[in-house]
C-alpha angles and dihedrals in degrees: 000000000000090000093054093048091051091050094049089047090051091047089051091053091047091051090047091050092049090049090050092050090048091050090049091049092049091048091050092051091048091049091051092049093049092046089053091050091050090050090051091049091049091050091049090049090050091051092049091048090052090053090048090051090052091051092048091050091049090047092052091050091050091050090051091049091049091050090050092052091046088054091054091048090050091052090051092049093049091047092050101040106030102028098033092232123151142169110282119251091225125038115208122194113224120209125202 
């Protein structure tokens, strides 16, 4: 009887060891899959941030262009209202 009990005990430890190895393997695979997902999310975030940077740069340039046009409009308004200047009725070409 002692021999059978020793064998069943050994079989139980072998089964436990195989279950532990299987659990470790499954955990390793899950870790690899999640690491790959995190890498993909980080790459997507980086791509989106690059697009956002392009949009911000374009927005800054448009604001600068709008400010430039506003400056020209302001010069025209001051010339017309405060200095009494206007576009001439007749345009004459001058040659040198």
